N, C-alpha and C positions, 0 to 999 in steps of 0.2 A: 111394456109394449112398441114398438118403435111404428107409426104411425107413418103411410106412405104415400110420398111425396104430399107433405103436412096437409091429410086431410082423417078427418074424425077417424076412428070404427061404424059410427053408423055412414060416410057416406062413404067411406065401401062398399056396408055392403049393400047400399042402394046402386051404384056402379056395378058391382057383381048380380044385382038383381036384374039388372035392365042389360044385362050383357045376357043374362040369358034367354031372359023373354026375348031378345028381338032372333036373338044367332040358336039359340033352343041346346037345350044340358046333349046332347050326342053334338054337338061342331065342337064344345065348347073342349076339352083338351085336343088337336085341333089342334085349334089357335096359342090355343097357351102354348104346345110343341115347337111351331111357326112360329113367336113369340120370340120361344126360348133359343130358338139355333141363330134368331135373324141379333134377337145381343150375344151370342154366343162369335160367332162371326162376328161382331163389328169392336169386338173386343180383341181376339184375335188379329185383324186387322192393325192397331191403334197399338198393342204392342208390336207388329212387327217394324209398321213407322216407326215407332218408340229406336227397340233395336237399331235399325238404321243410323237412325240422326245420333244415338252415343257411339255406333264403331265410330 
């Protein structure tokens, strides 16, 4: 299994646990969805800029 951001599985689980304590289990899916949308937007913008430069 690949480590995310060069941290161990235990550290990842600890971060997830802290996030659940801070935001609550009901808000986590919405936050994750928002992060996914943001990452998707940035990838799309990067692709558009790259295409314009190569054109």
